[in-house]
C-alpha positions in Angstrom: 152.0 195.5 140.7 150.5 194.9 137.3 151.0 196.8 134.1 148.8 199.7 135.1 151.1 200.3 138.1 154.2 200.4 136.0 152.6 202.7 133.4 151.4 204.9 136.2 155.0 205.2 137.4 156.2 206.2 134.0 153.5 208.8 133.6 154.3 210.2 137.1 158.0 210.6 136.2 157.0 212.9 133.3 154.5 214.8 135.3 157.2 215.7 137.9 158.9 218.0 135.4 155.7 219.9 134.8 155.0 220.2 138.6 158.4 221.6 139.3 157.7 224.6 137.0 154.3 225.4 138.6 155.3 226.3 142.2 155.9 230.1 142.2 152.7 232.1 141.9 150.1 232.5 144.7 147.5 230.6 142.5 149.7 227.6 141.9 150.8 227.6 145.6 147.6 225.8 146.4 147.6 223.7 143.2 150.9 222.2 144.2 149.6 221.2 147.6 148.6 217.8 146.1 149.6 214.3 147.1 151.7 213.7 150.2 155.0 214.6 151.8 155.9 211.0 151.5 156.1 210.9 147.7 157.6 213.0 144.9 155.3 213.9 142.0 156.9 211.0 140.1 155.4 208.5 142.5 151.9 210.0 142.7 150.4 208.0 139.9 151.5 204.6 141.0 150.6 205.2 144.6 147.2 206.3 143.5 147.0 203.2 141.4 147.8 201.1 144.5 145.1 202.8 146.6 142.7 202.2 143.7 143.5 198.5 143.8 142.9 198.3 147.5 139.7 200.3 147.6 138.6 203.0 145.0 138.5 200.7 141.9 136.3 198.2 143.6 132.5 198.1 143.4 130.9 199.9 146.3 129.6 196.7 147.8 133.2 195.2 147.8 134.9 198.2 149.5 136.2 197.9 153.0 137.7 200.9 154.7 140.1 198.8 156.7 141.7 197.7 153.4 142.2 201.3 152.4 143.7 202.1 155.7 145.9 199.0 155.4 147.1 200.2 151.9 148.0 203.6 153.4 149.9 201.8 156.2 151.9 199.8 153.7 152.9 202.9 151.7 153.7 204.9 154.9 155.7 202.0 156.5 157.6 201.6 153.2 158.5 205.3 153.3 159.5 205.2 157.0 162.0 202.4 156.4 163.8 204.5 153.8 165.0 207.3 156.2 164.0 210.7 154.8 163.9 209.8 151.1 160.6 210.6 149.3 159.2 207.8 147.3 159.8 208.0 143.6 158.9 206.3 140.3 161.4 203.5 140.7 159.8 202.3 144.0 157.0 200.9 142.0 159.1 197.8 141.2 159.3 196.7 144.8 155.5 197.0 145.0 155.2 195.1 141.7 157.2 192.2 143.2 155.1 192.1 146.3 151.6 192.7 144.8 151.7 192.1 141.1 150.7 188.4 141.0 147.8 189.0 143.4 146.5 191.8 141.3 146.5 189.6 138.2 144.4 187.1 140.1 142.0 189.8 141.0 142.0 188.9 144.8 139.9 192.0 145.6 136.9 190.8 143.7 138.0 191.7 140.1 141.2 191.7 138.1 143.6 194.4 139.1 142.3 194.8 142.7 143.7 193.6 146.1 141.9 191.9 149.0 143.0 192.3 152.6 144.7 188.9 152.5 146.7 189.9 149.4 147.6 193.2 151.1 148.9 191.4 154.2 150.8 188.8 152.2 152.4 191.5 150.0 153.3 193.5 153.2 155.0 190.5 154.6 157.1 190.3 151.3 158.0 194.0 151.6 158.8 194.1 155.3 159.1 190.7 156.8 156.8 188.1 158.5 156.2 190.5 161.4 154.0 192.8 159.3 150.6 191.1 159.2 150.4 190.9 163.0 151.7 194.4 163.5 149.3 195.8 161.0 146.4 194.8 163.3 148.1 195.6 166.7 147.0 198.9 168.1 150.2 199.1 170.2 152.4 198.8 167.2 150.5 201.2 165.0 151.1 204.9 165.0 151.4 207.9 162.6 150.1 205.6 159.8 153.0 203.2 160.3 153.2 199.6 161.4 156.3 198.9 163.6 157.9 195.6 164.2 158.0 196.2 168.0 156.5 198.5 170.6 160.0 199.8 171.3 160.4 200.8 167.6 157.2 202.7 167.8 158.3 204.5 171.0 161.5 205.6 169.2 159.8 207.0 166.2 160.2 210.7 165.5 157.1 212.1 163.6 159.0 215.3 162.9 160.9 213.5 160.2 157.8 214.0 158.1 157.4 217.6 159.3 160.8 218.4 157.8 159.5 217.5 154.3 156.2 219.4 154.7 155.6 222.8 153.1 154.4 224.4 156.3 153.6 228.1 155.8 152.4 230.5 158.4 149.0 230.2 160.1 146.1 231.7 158.2 143.1 232.0 160.4 140.1 234.1 159.2 141.2 237.8 158.9 138.0 239.6 157.8 135.7 241.3 160.2 133.5 238.7 161.9 130.3 239.8 160.1 132.0 239.2 156.7 133.2 235.7 157.6 131.3 232.5 156.7 130.3 230.3 159.6 129.0 226.8 159.0 127.9 223.9 161.2 128.0 220.2 160.3 125.7 217.5 161.8 126.6 216.0 165.1 127.9 212.4 165.1 127.0 210.1 168.0 129.9 208.8 170.1 129.8 205.6 172.2 131.5 207.0 175.4 132.8 210.3 176.7 136.0 209.1 178.3 136.9 206.7 175.5 136.3 209.3 172.9 138.4 211.8 174.7 141.1 209.2 175.0 140.9 208.4 171.3 141.1 212.1 170.3 144.1 212.7 172.5 146.0 209.7 171.1 147.2 211.7 168.2 149.4 209.0 166.8 146.2 207.1 165.9 144.5 209.8 163.9 145.5 208.1 160.6 143.6 205.1 161.9 140.4 207.2 161.8 140.8 207.8 158.0 137.7 207.8 155.9 137.6 207.2 152.2 137.7 211.0 151.8 140.8 211.8 153.8 143.1 211.3 156.8 145.0 213.4 159.3 148.6 212.6 160.1 150.3 214.3 163.1 153.7 215.8 162.4 155.0 216.9 165.8 156.3 215.3 169.0 153.9 215.6 171.9 150.1 215.5 172.3 147.1 217.3 170.8 147.6 220.8 172.1 149.8 222.6 169.5 149.9 219.6 167.3 150.2 220.1 163.5 148.5 217.7 161.1 149.0 217.0 157.4 145.6 216.5 155.9 145.1 214.5 152.7 141.5 215.2 151.4 140.2 213.3 148.4 138.1 214.9 145.7 136.4 212.8 142.9 136.4 214.7 139.6 135.4 211.4 137.9 134.5 208.0 139.2 137.3 205.8 140.7 139.8 208.6 140.1 140.8 210.0 143.6 142.7 213.3 143.6 144.5 214.0 146.8 144.7 217.6 148.0 147.1 218.4 150.9 146.8 220.9 153.6 148.0 221.6 157.1 146.3 222.7 160.3 147.6 223.3 163.9 145.5 222.8 167.0 144.9 225.9 169.1 142.8 226.6 172.2 142.4 223.0 173.4 139.9 223.2 176.3 138.6 220.4 178.5 136.6 220.0 181.7 139.8 220.1 183.6 139.8 223.9 183.1 136.2 225.0 183.4 136.9 228.7 183.0 138.8 228.2 179.7 136.2 225.8 178.5 133.3 228.2 179.3 135.1 231.1 177.5 135.7 229.0 174.4 132.0 227.8 174.4 130.8 231.4 174.8 132.9 232.6 171.9 131.6 229.9 169.6 128.0 230.5 170.6 128.3 234.2 170.3 129.6 233.9 166.7 126.7 231.8 165.6 124.1 233.9 167.5 124.5 236.5 164.7 123.7 233.9 162.1 120.1 232.8 162.6 120.1 230.6 159.5 123.1 228.6 160.8 122.5 226.5 163.9 125.0 226.7 166.7 127.2 223.6 167.0 126.7 223.6 170.8 123.0 223.3 172.0 122.1 225.6 174.8 121.5 222.7 177.3 124.6 220.6 176.3 127.3 219.6 178.7 130.5 220.3 176.9 133.5 218.0 177.6 136.2 219.3 175.2 136.8 221.5 172.2 139.6 222.9 170.1 140.3 224.9 167.0 142.1 223.6 163.9 143.7 226.6 162.3 144.8 226.4 158.7 148.2 227.1 157.3 149.1 229.0 154.1 148.2 226.9 151.0 145.2 225.2 152.7 142.4 224.5 150.2 139.9 226.5 152.5 142.1 229.6 152.4 142.0 231.8 155.6 140.0 229.5 157.8 139.7 227.4 160.9 137.5 224.5 162.0 136.4 223.5 165.4 135.6 220.2 167.0 133.4 220.0 170.1 132.5 217.0 172.2 129.3 217.3 174.2 126.5 215.3 175.8 122.8 216.1 175.7 119.9 213.9 177.0 122.3 211.1 177.9 123.9 210.9 174.4 127.4 212.0 173.5 128.2 213.7 170.2 131.3 215.0 168.3 130.6 217.9 166.0 132.5 220.1 163.6 132.0 223.8 162.7 134.0 225.9 160.3 134.7 229.6 159.9 136.4 231.0 156.8 136.9 234.2 154.9 135.3 234.6 151.4 137.7 232.7 149.1 139.8 234.0 146.4 138.7 233.0 142.9 141.0 230.1 142.4 140.2 228.6 145.9 136.4 229.2 145.3 136.6 227.4 142.0 138.4 224.4 143.5 136.0 224.4 146.5 133.0 224.4 144.2 134.3 221.7 142.0 135.7 219.1 144.5 136.0 220.7 147.9 132.5 221.5 149.1 131.0 218.0 148.8 134.2 216.4 150.2 134.3 218.9 153.1 130.7 218.3 154.1 130.9 214.5 153.8 134.2 214.4 155.7 132.6 216.1 158.7 129.6 213.9 158.8 126.9 215.0 156.3 126.9 212.0 154.0 127.7 208.3 154.5 129.7 207.0 157.5 132.6 205.6 155.4 133.2 209.2 154.1 133.3 210.8 157.5 136.3 210.9 159.9 134.0 211.6 162.8 132.0 208.4 162.1 135.3 206.5 161.9 136.4 207.9 165.3 133.2 206.6 166.7 133.8 203.2 165.1 137.3 202.8 166.3 136.4 204.0 169.8 133.7 201.3 169.9 136.2 198.7 168.7 138.6 199.7 171.5 135.8 199.5 174.1 134.8 196.0 172.8 138.4 194.8 172.9 138.9 196.1 176.5 135.7 194.3 177.6 136.8 191.1 176.0 140.2 191.3 177.8 138.5 191.9 181.1 135.9 189.1 180.8 
C-alpha cells in the first residue's frame, strides 16, 4: 500500500523475534497481550499503518469513524477468508496491490491516506465485486466481517477466533470489598429502550460499535449471556501512533426485566457497593427504572488486572441511559504504570467521559438511532 506499508511489514518481521522471547514472566504476560488474535507480531506494523491511512493519520476534521470500522472490516474479512492462519508480514503485498495506488493519490485528504471510496474499491479488488454492498449491509455484517451472502454469515463459527486467543482464567476482584476501587462513568443517553436492548443482545454487531479507542469482538457461539469478548483498546503514547492492547472479558450475571427478582438482586448489590463510597456516585440513581444489566469479568492478562466492569441500562424522567461502572483491585506495579501512562485516559474516554467518537457507548447510541431510522424508512 505505499512504501510505508512495506517498510512497516519488514520492521514487524524483525519485531516478531523479540516478541517470542518475551512471553514467560508474569510482567511480560500483560505486555504480550498486544495487537490481535488475527495477526502475528510480524503483521502488527503494516496493519497499524493501514489503520493509520484510514483514520489515525488524518487531521481530526477529516476523520470518519465509519472509515476506521470499514478498515477493520477489511482486515478481519481478509483473515476470515484464510481459514485459521494468522496474518503475517507477506500479506502486506496483497494490500499493497489493492490500496497502494490510492494512497499515493492521497484519497483520504492527504498523501498516504485512504478515503471511504478508496477503501471500498480496494476491498472489491481483495474480495470481489460483492464487497462494497456487503460492507454496508447490516444483514451481511457480523463479528467484524463482511460476508458475501446472508447464508455465509449464518454458517460462520466465531470460535475459530477463540481457538487462537490466549484465554486465561477469570480474574474478578479478589481483595476485601473495602480495599477495592469502585468507579462510575457518566451516563450516555440512548434513543429507545427496546432498540438498545436489541442492539446489545445482537453480539455479532458489537464490532460495529467500535470507537476510535477500541472495539469488542465476540468469540463464542450463542448470545450475550456467557459470551467472551476480545477487546482491542487503543492507547496514544504519541500523536497518530495507536498502540493496541488486547484483553478478554466474559459476561456474567446478565439480568433483564424478564426476571425481576434477579434484576432487583443485581441492582441492590451494585448500589450497596457504592453506598460505602460517598465520593463516588452510584451508577444507578435511586428513582431509576432499570431495564437490564450485566458484569464483564476480566480474564488473566487483562490490562486492568483483577477487575470487572458493569453496564446498566435504565430510564429516569422519561430518558434512557446506558452507563458503565468498574471495580478492580489495586494494581500491581507494572499494570499501574501501564494504566497511568496509556490506560486511564483511554478507559475513561471509552466509557463516555470524553468525545463521542472515543466512546463505545456513544457509538451504540448512534448505531441504534441509525437502525431505528432505517426501520422507519422501510415502514413509510
